[in-house]
C-alpha positions in Angstrom: 86.4 213.5 -239.8 89.0 212.2 -242.4 91.0 210.6 -239.6 87.9 208.9 -238.2 86.9 207.5 -241.7 90.4 206.3 -242.3 90.3 204.4 -239.0 87.0 202.9 -239.8 88.2 201.7 -243.2 91.2 200.1 -241.5 89.0 198.3 -239.0 86.9 196.8 -241.8 90.0 195.3 -243.4 91.4 194.2 -240.1 88.3 192.3 -239.2 88.5 190.4 -242.5 91.5 188.3 -241.5 91.7 186.5 -238.1 94.9 187.3 -236.3 96.3 189.5 -239.1 96.6 193.3 -239.4 95.6 194.8 -242.7 95.6 198.4 -243.9 98.3 199.4 -241.5 101.3 201.6 -242.2 103.5 199.8 -239.6 106.4 197.5 -240.5 105.7 195.7 -237.2 102.5 195.8 -235.1 100.9 194.0 -232.3 97.5 194.0 -230.6 98.0 192.5 -227.2 95.6 191.4 -224.5 97.4 191.4 -221.1 94.6 189.6 -219.3 94.8 186.5 -221.4 98.5 187.1 -222.3 97.7 186.7 -226.0 98.6 188.4 -229.2 95.2 189.1 -230.9 96.7 190.3 -234.1 100.1 191.2 -235.5 102.4 192.1 -238.4 105.9 190.8 -238.0 105.4 190.9 -234.2 108.8 189.3 -233.4 111.0 191.1 -235.9 113.8 193.0 -234.2 113.7 196.7 -234.8 114.8 200.0 -233.2 112.2 201.3 -230.8 113.4 204.9 -230.4 112.0 206.8 -227.4 109.5 204.0 -226.5 112.7 202.8 -224.7 111.7 205.2 -222.0 109.0 202.9 -220.8 111.7 200.7 -219.4 113.7 203.7 -218.1 110.6 204.8 -216.2 109.7 201.4 -214.9 113.3 200.7 -213.6 113.5 204.2 -212.1 110.2 203.6 -210.2 111.6 200.3 -208.8 114.9 201.8 -207.8 114.0 205.3 -206.5 111.4 207.1 -204.3 109.5 209.4 -206.6 109.8 212.1 -203.9 113.6 211.9 -203.8 115.1 215.3 -204.5 117.9 215.4 -207.1 120.5 218.1 -207.8 120.9 218.3 -211.6 124.5 217.9 -212.7 126.0 219.8 -215.6 126.9 216.6 -217.5 123.2 215.6 -217.5 122.2 218.6 -219.5 122.2 219.4 -223.2 121.4 215.8 -224.3 120.9 215.2 -228.0 117.3 215.3 -229.3 114.1 216.0 -227.4 114.6 217.6 -224.0 112.9 218.9 -220.8 115.7 221.5 -220.7 117.4 220.7 -217.4 119.6 223.4 -215.8 122.8 222.6 -213.9 122.3 223.1 -210.2 118.5 223.1 -210.1 116.7 220.7 -207.7 114.0 218.4 -209.0 112.3 215.3 -207.7 112.5 211.9 -209.4 108.8 212.4 -210.1 109.5 215.6 -211.9 112.1 213.9 -214.0 109.7 211.1 -214.8 107.1 213.5 -216.1 109.8 215.2 -218.2 110.8 211.8 -219.5 107.3 210.5 -220.4 105.5 213.7 -221.4 108.3 215.7 -223.1 110.3 212.7 -224.0 113.3 214.4 -222.4 116.6 212.7 -223.3 118.2 214.8 -220.6 115.7 213.4 -218.1 116.6 209.9 -219.2 120.3 210.6 -218.6 119.6 212.2 -215.2 117.5 209.2 -214.0 120.1 206.7 -215.2 122.9 208.5 -213.4 121.2 208.8 -210.0 121.7 205.1 -209.5 125.5 205.0 -209.3 126.7 208.0 -211.2 127.3 205.9 -214.3 124.5 205.6 -216.8 125.8 202.2 -218.0 125.0 200.6 -214.6 121.4 201.7 -214.9 121.2 200.4 -218.5 122.4 197.1 -217.0 119.4 197.2 -214.7 117.2 197.8 -217.7 118.6 194.7 -219.5 118.2 192.7 -216.3 114.5 193.7 -216.1 114.1 192.7 -219.7 115.3 189.2 -218.9 113.0 189.1 -215.9 110.0 190.0 -218.0 110.9 187.4 -220.7 111.8 189.9 -223.4 114.0 187.6 -225.3 114.4 189.9 -228.3 115.2 193.1 -226.5 118.4 194.8 -225.6 119.2 198.4 -224.4 122.3 200.4 -225.2 121.0 203.6 -223.5 118.1 204.9 -221.4 116.7 207.4 -224.0 116.3 205.4 -227.2 118.9 207.0 -229.4 120.1 204.7 -232.2 122.6 202.0 -231.1 124.1 199.0 -232.8 122.5 196.6 -230.2 119.6 198.8 -229.2 116.5 196.9 -230.4 113.2 195.2 -229.4 110.1 193.8 -231.1 106.5 194.8 -231.2 105.6 191.8 -229.1 108.3 192.5 -226.5 107.3 196.1 -226.2 103.7 195.0 -225.6 104.8 192.8 -222.8 106.9 195.6 -221.3 104.0 198.1 -221.5 101.6 195.6 -219.9 104.1 195.2 -217.0 104.6 198.9 -216.6 100.9 199.6 -216.6 100.6 197.5 -213.5 102.5 200.2 -211.6 100.1 202.9 -210.3 102.7 205.7 -210.5 103.6 204.8 -214.1 99.9 204.8 -215.0 99.3 208.2 -213.5 102.3 209.8 -215.3 101.6 208.4 -218.8 97.9 209.3 -218.6 98.6 213.0 -217.7 97.9 215.3 -220.6 99.8 218.3 -219.2 101.5 219.4 -215.9 103.3 222.4 -214.5 106.6 221.6 -212.8 108.1 224.8 -211.4 108.5 227.2 -214.3 108.0 224.4 -216.8 104.8 223.5 -218.6 105.0 220.0 -219.9 102.5 218.7 -222.5 102.1 215.0 -223.4 103.2 214.2 -227.0 100.7 211.3 -227.1 97.8 212.5 -229.1 95.8 209.3 -228.5 94.9 210.7 -225.1 92.5 213.0 -226.9 91.7 210.9 -229.9 90.9 207.4 -228.5 88.1 206.4 -226.1 89.6 204.9 -223.0 93.2 205.9 -223.9 95.6 205.6 -221.0 98.8 206.9 -222.7 102.1 205.2 -222.9 104.9 206.5 -225.1 105.8 207.9 -228.5 109.2 207.7 -230.3 111.0 208.7 -233.4 114.4 208.7 -235.0 115.2 208.8 -238.7 116.5 205.2 -238.5 113.6 203.7 -236.5 110.8 205.8 -238.0 107.7 206.6 -235.9 107.2 204.2 -233.0 104.2 204.2 -230.6 103.1 202.1 -227.7 99.6 202.7 -226.4 97.2 201.4 -223.7 93.5 201.7 -223.5 90.8 200.3 -221.2 87.1 199.8 -221.8 84.5 197.8 -219.8 87.3 196.7 -217.4 89.5 195.2 -220.2 92.9 196.7 -221.1 94.5 196.3 -224.5 98.0 197.2 -225.6 99.0 198.2 -229.2 102.5 198.6 -230.4 103.6 199.9 -233.8 107.3 200.2 -235.0 108.2 202.2 -238.1 104.7 203.4 -238.7 104.2 206.6 -240.7 100.5 206.7 -239.8 100.8 205.4 -236.3 97.8 207.4 -234.8 95.4 205.8 -237.2 97.1 202.4 -236.9 96.5 202.4 -233.2 92.9 203.6 -233.4 92.1 200.8 -235.9 93.8 198.1 -233.9 92.1 199.3 -230.6 88.7 199.3 -232.3 89.3 195.8 -233.6 90.3 194.6 -230.2 87.5 196.2 -228.2 85.0 195.2 -230.9 85.5 191.6 -229.9 84.1 192.2 -226.4 80.6 192.3 -225.1 79.5 192.7 -221.5 78.2 189.3 -220.4 76.8 188.0 -217.1 79.3 185.5 -215.6 77.6 184.9 -212.3 73.9 185.5 -211.4 72.8 186.7 -208.0 70.8 184.1 -206.0 71.0 180.4 -205.4 74.0 178.7 -207.1 73.7 175.1 -205.8 73.7 173.1 -202.5 75.9 171.3 -200.1 75.4 168.3 -197.7 75.1 169.4 -194.1 75.5 166.8 -191.4 74.0 168.0 -188.1 74.0 165.3 -185.4 71.8 162.5 -186.7 70.4 164.7 -189.5 72.0 164.8 -193.0 70.4 167.0 -195.7 71.1 169.3 -198.6 71.2 173.1 -197.8 71.1 175.7 -200.6 74.0 178.1 -201.3 73.7 181.6 -202.7 75.6 184.7 -203.7 74.3 188.2 -202.9 75.5 190.0 -206.1 76.0 188.9 -209.7 79.1 189.6 -211.7 79.4 190.7 -215.4 82.6 191.1 -217.5 83.6 192.0 -221.0 84.3 188.8 -222.9 85.0 187.8 -226.5 82.6 185.3 -228.1 85.2 182.5 -227.7 86.0 183.3 -224.1 84.3 181.2 -221.4 85.3 181.8 -217.8 86.0 178.8 -215.5 83.7 178.8 -212.5 84.9 177.0 -209.3 83.2 176.7 -206.0 85.6 176.6 -203.0 84.3 175.0 -199.7 84.0 171.7 -197.9 82.2 168.8 -199.6 80.4 168.0 -196.3 79.6 170.6 -193.7 79.2 169.5 -190.0 76.5 171.5 -188.3 75.0 173.4 -186.8 75.0 176.1 -189.4 73.1 179.4 -189.6 71.2 180.7 -192.6 73.2 183.6 -194.1 76.5 182.4 -192.7 79.4 182.1 -195.1 80.0 178.7 -196.6 83.0 179.5 -198.9 83.7 181.4 -202.1 83.1 181.1 -205.8 85.8 182.2 -208.3 85.5 183.1 -212.0 88.8 182.7 -213.9 89.9 183.3 -217.5 93.2 181.6 -218.2 95.6 182.5 -215.5 93.5 185.6 -214.5 91.0 185.7 -211.6 88.1 187.9 -212.7 86.2 187.7 -209.5 86.0 185.9 -206.2 82.7 186.2 -204.3 81.5 185.0 -200.9 79.0 182.1 -200.8 76.3 181.8 -198.1 73.9 179.2 -196.7 70.3 179.8 -197.7 69.0 178.4 -194.4 70.2 177.0 -191.1 70.5 173.4 -189.8 70.3 172.6 -186.1 71.9 169.5 -184.5 69.3 166.7 -184.2 69.9 164.2 -181.4 68.5 160.7 -181.8 66.4 159.1 -179.0 68.5 156.7 -176.8 67.7 153.0 -176.7 66.4 151.2 -173.5 69.9 149.7 -172.9 71.5 153.2 -173.1 68.9 154.6 -170.7 69.5 151.8 -168.2 73.3 152.3 -168.5 72.9 156.0 -167.7 70.7 155.0 -164.7 73.4 152.7 -163.2 76.0 155.4 -163.8 74.0 157.9 -161.8 73.6 155.3 -158.9 77.3 154.7 -158.9 78.0 158.5 -158.6 75.3 158.8 -155.9 76.1 155.9 -153.6 79.7 155.0 -154.6 78.9 151.5 -155.7 
């Protein structure tokens, strides 16, 4: 109850300042909307800081791009006994890449991070190079990795904003989403429990990753979805990170309400030319579409189809599509149909045309 009241108090302060985060413990924080690619609110979002084990988001994403999750790996002695948190790998045992990923993201296994990084070429540094390449590909201009596990390094840093972009990209991967949203799993004799308490504390929580070192403080990256909208929150060096994330998520989702974007039924008309006839025919969609939107968000609606249709056409036949877009994102694309048909109408021939046809028939008959 105390935690809930603290979160509500934080939300009240947050809502008082547009684009700013108040009543937070974090040195850096970001509330990010992946759909519109916007930072909704932030505190020093672009300040470079250590990110501890939230590093493993990139480790997991690169591993999923490089390896088959079903690939079986024999654990080497040099991969075991890593400093810090561990899934307690044993030399000589066989695990799948998927097993190692669960150990990485649920137990925050530094040994799992070493193992995953060494599968690539045998040298962890080569895999870390791939992590930095991926950072450039994603446009993470203020991020650099020294290792795959998040231990402190002189040039191991990111920003709250960059980590939000990374998390948004990682959450597009179905395997990644499945792993980070898992509360617990049994792998052989191991029982792994997710360190991310938000999975039980926050409505719509999808996981992502916790982190801590004495130098970096408590770091947390989280994702949640409600009403079809996903939000990402990142805090770096945040003593009260669970409440920080609850407050920011409630602020973010509090902006949305479910609104009807497209109504079922007639949506307009198009000119249909059918022979000598030219008239307007109605267009309709079978189902409406609603979406969670902020008060200042107005989707762009575009009808796709020919300006003039040449008949005949049948009622109920598809004319084209209608698309609802918000920024660069397509919210929905629905088929559009004709309300009625239009047959080809032939005009009556003139006397001269009828006489011409008569002479043509005579020519064909007698060979004139």
